[in-house]
The first five atom37 places (N, CA, C, CB, O) and aatype in JSON, in Angstrom:
{
  "aatype": [12, 11, 16, 0, 9, 15, 9, 14, 2, 2, 19, 13, 6, 5, 0, 6, 2, 10, 0, 1, 11, 10, 11, 9, 15, 1, 15, 6, 10, 13, 16, 6, 0, 19, 11, 19, 18, 10, 11, 6, 2, 8, 19, 6, 3, 19, 16, 0, 11, 10, 3, 11, 19, 18, 6, 2, 15, 2, 15, 11, 14, 3, 0, 3, 10, 10, 2, 0, 5, 9, 15, 9, 10, 14, 6, 6, 11, 17],
  "atom_mask": [
    [1, 1, 1, 1, 1],
    [1, 1, 1, 1, 1],
    [1, 1, 1, 1, 1],
    [1, 1, 1, 1, 1],
    [1, 1, 1, 1, 1],
    [1, 1, 1, 1, 1],
    [1, 1, 1, 1, 1],
    [1, 1, 1, 1, 1],
    [1, 1, 1, 1, 1],
    [1, 1, 1, 1, 1],
    [1, 1, 1, 1, 1],
    [1, 1, 1, 1, 1],
    [1, 1, 1, 1, 1],
    [1, 1, 1, 1, 1],
    [1, 1, 1, 1, 1],
    [1, 1, 1, 1, 1],
    [1, 1, 1, 1, 1],
    [1, 1, 1, 1, 1],
    [1, 1, 1, 1, 1],
    [1, 1, 1, 1, 1],
    [1, 1, 1, 1, 1],
    [1, 1, 1, 1, 1],
    [1, 1, 1, 1, 1],
    [1, 1, 1, 1, 1],
    [1, 1, 1, 1, 1],
    [1, 1, 1, 1, 1],
    [1, 1, 1, 1, 1],
    [1, 1, 1, 1, 1],
    [1, 1, 1, 1, 1],
    [1, 1, 1, 1, 1],
    [1, 1, 1, 1, 1],
    [1, 1, 1, 1, 1],
    [1, 1, 1, 1, 1],
    [1, 1, 1, 1, 1],
    [1, 1, 1, 1, 1],
    [1, 1, 1, 1, 1],
    [1, 1, 1, 1, 1],
    [1, 1, 1, 1, 1],
    [1, 1, 1, 1, 1],
    [1, 1, 1, 1, 1],
    [1, 1, 1, 1, 1],
    [1, 1, 1, 1, 1],
    [1, 1, 1, 1, 1],
    [1, 1, 1, 1, 1],
    [1, 1, 1, 1, 1],
    [1, 1, 1, 1, 1],
    [1, 1, 1, 1, 1],
    [1, 1, 1, 1, 1],
    [1, 1, 1, 1, 1],
    [1, 1, 1, 1, 1],
    [1, 1, 1, 1, 1],
    [1, 1, 1, 1, 1],
    [1, 1, 1, 1, 1],
    [1, 1, 1, 1, 1],
    [1, 1, 1, 1, 1],
    [1, 1, 1, 1, 1],
    [1, 1, 1, 1, 1],
    [1, 1, 1, 1, 1],
    [1, 1, 1, 1, 1],
    [1, 1, 1, 1, 1],
    [1, 1, 1, 1, 1],
    [1, 1, 1, 1, 1],
    [1, 1, 1, 1, 1],
    [1, 1, 1, 1, 1],
    [1, 1, 1, 1, 1],
    [1, 1, 1, 1, 1],
    [1, 1, 1, 1, 1],
    [1, 1, 1, 1, 1],
    [1, 1, 1, 1, 1],
    [1, 1, 1, 1, 1],
    [1, 1, 1, 1, 1],
    [1, 1, 1, 1, 1],
    [1, 1, 1, 1, 1],
    [1, 1, 1, 1, 1],
    [1, 1, 1, 1, 1],
    [1, 1, 1, 1, 1],
    [1, 1, 1, 1, 1],
    [1, 1, 1, 1, 1]
  ],
  "atom_positions": [
    [[1.05, -1.11, 0.05], [-0.23, -0.18, -0.11], [0.78, 1.46, 0.07], [-1.74, -0.56, 1.48], [1.56, 1.73, 0.98]],
    [[0.51, 2.09, -0.8], [1.23, 3.53, -0.68], [0.61, 4.48, 0.11], [1.38, 4.22, -1.95], [-0.62, 4.56, 0.16]],
    [[1.41, 5.26, 0.79], [0.99, 6.33, 1.64], [1.92, 7.48, 1.58], [0.87, 5.87, 3.03], [3.03, 7.4, 1.04]],
    [[1.47, 8.52, 2.11], [2.28, 9.77, 2.23], [2.45, 10.04, 3.47], [1.77, 10.92, 1.62], [1.51, 9.84, 4.24]],
    [[3.73, 10.56, 3.98], [3.78, 10.87, 5.48], [4.67, 12.19, 5.36], [4.49, 9.55, 6.52], [5.31, 12.42, 4.33]],
    [[4.67, 12.94, 6.36], [5.39, 14.15, 6.49], [6.4, 13.98, 7.8], [4.32, 15.39, 6.65], [5.98, 13.83, 8.95]],
    [[7.64, 14.03, 7.45], [8.66, 13.66, 8.69], [9.71, 15.14, 8.55], [9.7, 11.81, 8.36], [9.8, 15.84, 7.54]],
    [[10.24, 15.29, 9.52], [11.36, 16.18, 9.43], [12.48, 16.1, 8.61], [11.83, 16.26, 10.45], [12.98, 14.98, 8.53]],
    [[13.06, 17.1, 7.91], [14.23, 16.9, 7.02], [15.31, 16.21, 7.55], [14.72, 18.06, 6.57], [15.81, 15.33, 6.86]],
    [[15.73, 16.44, 8.6], [16.82, 15.84, 9.34], [16.62, 14.2, 9.41], [16.87, 16.51, 10.83], [17.52, 13.39, 9.22]],
    [[15.41, 13.92, 9.69], [15.18, 12.52, 9.94], [14.94, 11.79, 8.68], [14.04, 12.33, 10.87], [15.34, 10.63, 8.57]],
    [[14.17, 12.53, 7.51], [14.62, 11.88, 6.13], [15.82, 11.8, 5.86], [14.17, 12.44, 5.05], [16.11, 10.65, 5.55]],
    [[16.76, 12.57, 5.83], [18.02, 12.62, 5.51], [18.74, 11.34, 6.22], [18.56, 13.99, 5.91], [19.32, 10.52, 5.51]],
    [[18.69, 11.21, 7.47], [19.33, 10.1, 8.15], [18.69, 8.77, 7.5], [19.1, 10.2, 9.81], [19.37, 7.91, 6.94]],
    [[17.33, 8.71, 7.64], [16.74, 7.24, 6.96], [17.28, 7.04, 5.64], [15.07, 7.19, 6.76], [17.57, 5.91, 5.27]],
    [[17.46, 8.19, 4.81], [18.17, 8.04, 3.52], [19.36, 7.29, 3.38], [18.47, 9.21, 3.06], [19.64, 6.34, 2.65]],
    [[20.18, 8.06, 4.43], [21.5, 7.5, 4.4], [21.67, 6.1, 4.91], [22.35, 8.34, 5.13], [22.45, 5.32, 4.36]],
    [[21.01, 5.79, 5.87], [20.76, 4.42, 6.42], [20.17, 3.55, 5.35], [19.79, 4.46, 7.66], [20.65, 2.42, 5.38]],
    [[19.41, 3.72, 4.57], [18.86, 2.95, 3.57], [20.12, 2.69, 2.51], [17.56, 3.73, 2.92], [20.53, 1.6, 2.12]],
    [[20.49, 3.72, 2.24], [21.75, 3.64, 1.25], [22.85, 2.67, 1.86], [22.45, 5.2, 1.02], [23.39, 1.75, 1.25]],
    [[23.06, 3.03, 3.07], [24.12, 2.2, 3.68], [23.83, 0.54, 3.76], [24.33, 2.76, 5.14], [24.68, -0.31, 3.49]],
    [[22.52, 0.28, 4.17], [21.92, -1.06, 4.19], [21.66, -1.76, 3.03], [20.81, -1.04, 4.8], [21.3, -2.94, 2.97]],
    [[21.89, -0.75, 1.82], [21.47, -1.38, 0.56], [19.92, -1.77, 0.56], [22.35, -2.66, 0.32], [19.62, -2.87, 0.09]],
    [[18.97, -0.98, 1.04], [17.58, -1.39, 0.88], [16.87, -0.15, 0.62], [17.01, -2.14, 2.11], [17.45, 0.91, 0.83]],
    [[15.82, -0.16, 0.24], [14.91, 0.91, -0.16], [14.3, 1.71, 0.97], [13.82, 0.34, -0.95], [14.02, 1.14, 2.02]],
    [[14.08, 3.01, 0.81], [13.43, 3.84, 1.94], [12.34, 3.08, 2.44], [12.91, 5.23, 1.5], [12.15, 3.07, 3.66]],
    [[11.45, 2.32, 1.52], [10.11, 1.88, 1.91], [10.34, 0.52, 2.98], [9.2, 1.47, 0.43], [9.68, 0.25, 3.98]],
    [[11.4, -0.15, 2.46], [11.76, -1.42, 3.4], [12.41, -0.85, 4.79], [12.95, -2.53, 2.57], [12.33, -1.46, 5.85]],
    [[13.01, 0.31, 4.65], [13.7, 0.7, 5.99], [12.38, 1.18, 6.9], [14.98, 2.08, 5.76], [12.25, 0.66, 8.01]],
    [[11.52, 2.04, 6.49], [10.4, 2.4, 7.06], [9.55, 1.24, 7.46], [9.75, 3.25, 6.22], [9.04, 1.15, 8.58]],
    [[9.42, 0.33, 6.5], [8.5, -0.77, 6.98], [9.17, -1.68, 8.29], [8.21, -1.8, 5.64], [8.51, -2.06, 9.26]],
    [[10.34, -1.88, 8.12], [11.1, -2.31, 9.4], [10.96, -1.62, 10.58], [12.41, -2.31, 9.21], [10.67, -2.15, 11.66]],
    [[11.23, -0.09, 10.34], [11.22, 0.61, 11.51], [9.67, 0.44, 12.18], [11.68, 2.16, 11.18], [9.51, 0.59, 13.39]],
    [[8.83, 0.2, 11.49], [7.43, 0.55, 12.05], [7.16, -0.92, 12.57], [6.2, 1.21, 10.83], [6.47, -1.04, 13.59]],
    [[7.64, -2.03, 11.97], [7.46, -3.35, 12.59], [8.02, -3.28, 13.91], [8.1, -4.49, 11.81], [7.31, -3.71, 14.82]],
    [[9.25, -2.78, 14.23], [9.97, -2.84, 15.38], [9.37, -2.05, 16.44], [11.27, -2.44, 15.14], [9.41, -2.42, 17.61]],
    [[8.78, -0.9, 16.03], [8.03, -0.04, 16.83], [6.67, -0.72, 17.11], [7.88, 1.32, 16.16], [6.28, -0.55, 18.26]],
    [[6.04, -1.29, 16.49], [4.76, -2.12, 16.79], [5.0, -3.16, 17.83], [4.22, -2.85, 15.5], [4.27, -3.38, 18.79]],
    [[6.12, -3.77, 17.53], [6.62, -4.95, 18.37], [6.92, -4.5, 19.73], [7.9, -5.6, 17.78], [6.51, -5.11, 20.72]],
    [[7.62, -3.47, 19.79], [7.94, -2.84, 21.2], [6.8, -2.63, 22.0], [8.61, -1.52, 21.12], [6.71, -3.01, 23.17]],
    [[5.58, -1.78, 21.12], [4.48, -1.26, 21.81], [3.5, -2.68, 22.19], [3.7, -0.04, 20.79], [2.79, -2.62, 23.2]],
    [[3.49, -3.59, 21.58], [2.86, -4.85, 21.74], [3.25, -5.42, 23.09], [3.24, -5.8, 20.61], [2.45, -5.87, 23.91]],
    [[4.58, -5.34, 23.24], [5.08, -6.07, 24.53], [4.61, -5.27, 25.6], [6.68, -6.23, 24.64], [4.41, -5.84, 26.68]],
    [[4.4, -4.09, 25.51], [3.94, -3.16, 26.78], [2.64, -3.29, 26.94], [4.2, -1.64, 26.69], [2.13, -3.05, 28.03]],
    [[1.88, -3.71, 25.82], [0.48, -3.88, 26.11], [0.26, -5.12, 27.0], [-0.31, -4.0, 24.82], [-0.39, -5.11, 28.05]],
    [[0.97, -6.32, 26.4], [1.12, -7.56, 27.03], [1.39, -7.34, 28.51], [2.22, -8.36, 26.36], [0.59, -7.78, 29.34]],
    [[2.6, -6.59, 28.93], [3.0, -6.45, 30.1], [1.71, -5.8, 31.2], [4.27, -5.6, 29.91], [1.31, -6.22, 32.29]],
    [[1.32, -4.72, 30.44], [0.33, -4.05, 31.11], [-0.94, -4.94, 31.58], [-0.07, -2.96, 30.22], [-1.5, -4.81, 32.67]],
    [[-1.34, -5.98, 30.44], [-2.34, -6.76, 30.97], [-2.15, -7.8, 31.92], [-2.9, -7.24, 30.06], [-3.02, -8.28, 32.65]],
    [[-0.84, -8.16, 31.87], [-0.48, -9.21, 32.89], [-0.34, -8.42, 34.31], [0.99, -10.02, 32.46], [-0.64, -9.01, 35.35]],
    [[0.11, -7.11, 34.34], [0.36, -6.33, 35.58], [-1.15, -6.31, 36.29], [1.01, -4.68, 35.21], [-1.31, -6.43, 37.51]],
    [[-2.21, -6.15, 35.36], [-3.5, -6.04, 35.68], [-4.04, -7.14, 36.29], [-4.18, -5.74, 34.67], [-4.7, -7.08, 37.32]],
    [[-3.74, -8.37, 35.54], [-4.21, -9.86, 36.31], [-3.41, -9.89, 37.39], [-3.98, -11.36, 35.47], [-4.14, -10.12, 38.36]],
    [[-2.29, -9.77, 37.73], [-1.68, -10.02, 38.98], [-1.62, -8.85, 39.99], [-0.38, -10.48, 38.72], [-1.03, -8.98, 41.06]],
    [[-2.21, -7.78, 39.63], [-2.09, -6.6, 40.76], [-2.7, -6.91, 41.92], [-2.71, -5.27, 40.36], [-2.37, -6.21, 42.88]],
    [[-3.6, -7.89, 42.15], [-4.21, -8.1, 43.35], [-3.89, -9.42, 44.05], [-5.59, -7.98, 43.15], [-4.4, -9.71, 45.14]],
    [[-2.99, -10.26, 43.38], [-2.46, -11.52, 43.82], [-1.39, -11.19, 45.02], [-1.77, -12.33, 42.53], [-0.78, -10.13, 45.19]],
    [[-1.32, -12.4, 45.84], [-0.37, -12.34, 46.8], [1.0, -12.84, 46.5], [-0.83, -12.96, 47.84], [1.05, -14.07, 46.59]],
    [[2.04, -12.32, 46.2], [3.22, -12.65, 45.71], [4.15, -13.42, 46.77], [3.81, -11.43, 45.22], [5.22, -13.9, 46.4]],
    [[3.76, -13.5, 47.91], [4.5, -14.25, 49.09], [4.58, -15.52, 48.92], [3.94, -14.1, 50.36], [3.47, -16.04, 48.84]],
    [[5.71, -16.45, 48.81], [5.63, -17.76, 48.66], [4.98, -18.48, 49.82], [6.87, -18.23, 48.42], [5.1, -18.11, 50.99]],
    [[4.32, -19.46, 49.45], [3.73, -20.27, 50.57], [4.72, -20.89, 51.75], [3.02, -21.44, 49.9], [5.61, -21.66, 51.39]],
    [[4.6, -20.62, 52.9], [5.5, -21.0, 53.81], [6.12, -22.4, 53.92], [4.96, -20.73, 54.87], [7.3, -22.71, 54.06]],
    [[4.97, -23.22, 53.82], [5.32, -24.96, 54.0], [5.96, -25.12, 52.7], [3.85, -26.19, 54.19], [7.08, -25.62, 52.73]],
    [[5.44, -24.78, 51.47], [6.15, -25.02, 50.26], [7.79, -24.49, 50.34], [5.3, -24.24, 49.08], [8.74, -25.23, 50.08]],
    [[7.9, -23.34, 50.67], [8.99, -22.8, 50.73], [10.23, -23.47, 51.72], [8.6, -21.53, 51.04], [11.42, -23.55, 51.4]],
    [[9.64, -23.9, 52.97], [10.32, -24.87, 53.72], [10.64, -26.1, 53.16], [9.68, -25.11, 54.75], [11.77, -26.57, 53.3]],
    [[9.57, -26.78, 52.41], [9.86, -28.17, 51.91], [11.06, -27.99, 51.02], [8.59, -28.87, 51.11], [12.03, -28.74, 51.07]],
    [[10.94, -26.82, 50.08], [12.01, -26.71, 48.88], [13.31, -26.86, 49.83], [11.96, -25.07, 47.86], [14.07, -27.83, 49.76]],
    [[13.48, -25.78, 50.72], [14.82, -25.68, 51.37], [15.18, -26.87, 51.68], [14.91, -24.88, 52.53], [16.26, -27.29, 51.28]],
    [[14.25, -27.73, 52.52], [14.7, -28.73, 53.29], [15.23, -30.0, 52.22], [13.49, -29.12, 54.34], [15.67, -31.03, 52.72]],
    [[15.15, -29.87, 50.94], [15.58, -30.91, 50.05], [16.89, -30.48, 49.38], [14.48, -31.22, 49.01], [17.53, -31.25, 48.66]],
    [[17.25, -29.19, 49.65], [18.57, -28.68, 49.08], [19.79, -29.41, 49.88], [18.66, -26.98, 49.24], [19.7, -29.63, 51.09]],
    [[20.9, -29.76, 49.13], [21.94, -30.4, 49.92], [22.53, -29.18, 50.71], [23.07, -31.22, 48.99], [22.33, -28.01, 50.41]],
    [[23.23, -29.58, 51.66], [23.99, -28.46, 52.38], [25.38, -28.28, 51.57], [24.28, -28.87, 54.05], [25.93, -29.21, 50.98]],
    [[25.86, -27.01, 51.62], [26.97, -26.74, 50.97], [27.95, -26.11, 51.79], [26.7, -26.02, 49.89], [27.61, -25.3, 52.66]],
    [[29.17, -26.42, 51.59], [30.21, -25.72, 52.54], [30.86, -24.73, 51.71], [31.35, -26.73, 53.19], [31.38, -25.02, 50.64]],
    [[30.82, -23.39, 52.25], [31.32, -22.35, 51.65], [32.64, -22.19, 52.17], [30.52, -21.24, 51.78], [33.35, -21.26, 51.77]]
  ]
}
């Protein structure tokens, strides 16, 4: 799909130079940049959703389970 966007001249020039250096078209460069941006923001959405799910849960370990786990660890000499 073709689209028109407005960006500052200095950003355009940097993108043009990078595309030339990477030997890819500007379209490929902008496509990859948007993919990275979308992926990064998607991760934040997932994190925010997980934070919401766990915001009211108790994060303290169960004392009996913790003691059982500790009791089976071998003693180490430091």
